[in-house]
C-alpha positions in Angstrom: 20.2 -84.2 -68.7 22.5 -84.4 -65.7 23.3 -80.7 -66.6 19.6 -79.9 -66.5 19.0 -81.6 -63.4 22.0 -79.9 -61.8 20.7 -76.7 -63.2 17.1 -77.3 -62.1 18.3 -78.6 -58.6 20.5 -75.4 -58.4 17.5 -73.4 -59.6 15.3 -74.9 -57.1 18.0 -74.5 -54.4 18.4 -70.9 -55.6 14.7 -70.3 -55.7 14.4 -71.8 -52.1 17.3 -69.5 -51.1 15.7 -66.5 -52.7 12.3 -67.3 -51.2 13.9 -67.6 -47.8 15.7 -64.4 -48.3 12.6 -62.6 -49.5 10.5 -64.2 -46.6 13.3 -63.1 -44.2 13.2 -59.6 -45.7 9.4 -59.6 -45.6 9.4 -60.8 -42.0 12.0 -58.1 -41.1 10.0 -55.6 -42.9 6.8 -56.7 -41.0 8.6 -56.5 -37.7 9.8 -53.1 -38.7 6.4 -52.1 -39.5 5.1 -53.6 -36.4 7.8 -52.0 -34.2 7.2 -48.7 -36.1 3.3 -49.0 -35.4 3.9 -50.1 -31.6 6.5 -47.3 -31.2 4.2 -44.7 -33.0 1.2 -45.9 -30.8 3.5 -45.7 -27.6 4.6 -42.1 -28.6 1.0 -41.1 -29.2 -0.2 -42.8 -25.9 2.7 -40.9 -24.1 2.1 -37.8 -25.9 -1.7 -38.0 -25.0 -0.8 -38.8 -21.3 1.5 -35.5 -21.3 -1.4 -33.5 -22.8 -3.7 -34.7 -20.2 -1.3 -34.2 -17.3 -0.4 -30.6 -18.6 -4.2 -30.0 -19.0 -4.7 -31.3 -15.4 -1.7 -29.2 -14.2 -2.8 -26.4 -15.9 -6.4 -26.6 -14.4 -4.7 -27.2 -11.0 -2.5 -24.1 -11.5 -5.4 -22.1 -12.6 -7.3 -23.1 -9.6 -4.5 -22.3 -7.5 -4.2 -19.1 -8.9 -7.7 -18.2 -8.5 -7.4 -19.2 -4.9 -4.2 -17.1 -4.3 -5.9 -14.1 -6.3 -9.0 -14.4 -3.8 -6.7 -14.6 -0.9 -4.7 -11.5 -2.3 -7.9 -9.4 -2.8 -9.0 -10.2 0.8 -5.6 -9.3 2.1 -5.7 -6.2 0.0 -9.3 -5.3 1.1 -8.1 -5.8 4.7 -5.1 -3.6 4.2 -7.3 -1.0 2.7 -9.7 -1.0 5.6 -6.8 -0.8 7.8 -5.2 2.0 5.9 -8.6 4.0 5.9 -9.0 3.5 9.7 -5.5 5.0 10.1 -6.3 7.8 7.8 -9.4 8.5 9.7 -7.5 8.4 12.9 -5.0 10.8 11.5 -7.7 13.0 10.3 -9.3 13.0 13.6 -6.1 13.6 15.3 -5.6 16.7 13.2 -8.9 18.0 13.9 -8.6 17.3 17.5 -5.3 19.2 17.3 -6.9 22.2 15.5 -9.7 22.3 18.2 -7.1 22.1 20.9 -5.1 25.2 19.4 -8.2 27.1 18.8 -9.2 26.2 22.4 -5.8 27.3 23.8 -6.1 30.5 21.5 -9.3 31.3 23.0 -8.2 30.8 26.6 -5.1 32.8 26.0 -7.2 35.7 24.5 -9.7 35.6 27.3 -6.7 35.6 29.9 -5.3 38.7 28.0 -8.8 40.4 27.9 -9.2 39.6 31.6 -5.7 41.0 32.3 -6.7 44.2 30.3 -9.8 44.6 32.1 -7.9 44.2 35.6 -5.4 46.7 34.4 -8.1 49.1 33.2 -10.2 48.5 36.4 -7.1 48.9 38.6 -6.1 52.2 36.9 -9.6 53.3 37.1 -9.7 52.6 40.7 -6.4 54.2 41.3 -7.5 57.4 39.5 -11.0 57.5 41.5 -8.9 56.9 44.7 -6.6 59.6 43.9 -9.4 61.7 42.9 -11.3 61.2 46.4 -7.9 61.6 48.3 -7.4 65.1 46.6 -11.0 65.8 47.4 -10.6 65.0 51.0 -7.1 67.0 51.1 -8.9 69.8 49.6 -11.8 69.7 52.0 -9.5 69.1 55.0 -6.9 71.6 54.4 -8.5 74.4 52.4 -7.1 75.8 49.4 -3.4 75.3 48.9 -1.4 78.3 48.0 0.9 77.5 45.0 1.7 81.2 43.9 4.0 83.3 46.0 4.4 86.5 44.6 7.9 88.7 45.0 7.0 91.3 47.7 9.3 93.9 46.4 9.8 94.9 42.9 13.3 95.9 43.1 14.9 92.8 43.8 18.0 93.5 41.8 19.2 96.1 44.4 
């Protein structure tokens, strides 16, 4: 009986020890499950915050991009307008230059024609004056003798 009591006592101690070990193991497993669940919840919460922050950042970036694009379009329109004005000014300058060159050519041609006309009129006036002078000389002096025949025919003797 003492053996039985010792064995029963030992069995009881062993059983208590085993129960304590099982309880500790179960408690440890529960703590690990709780810790895992907590970590999983924290990771999930952090990930959701990251996704939300990324979405907000993405939206902000998109809005900023839209603002930048709008500004860029406005600047491009302004540059296009300025470039068109410059091109129109260059075109007008070319037209003015062509008109100026044509005007100069017309003036030069007019001056040349006037000079030719003056030469022609001057020449005509000179001819008329010479003709009048010749007529005056002819009427004043009579007929000019231009032929003088040899008086003797034997000129070689």
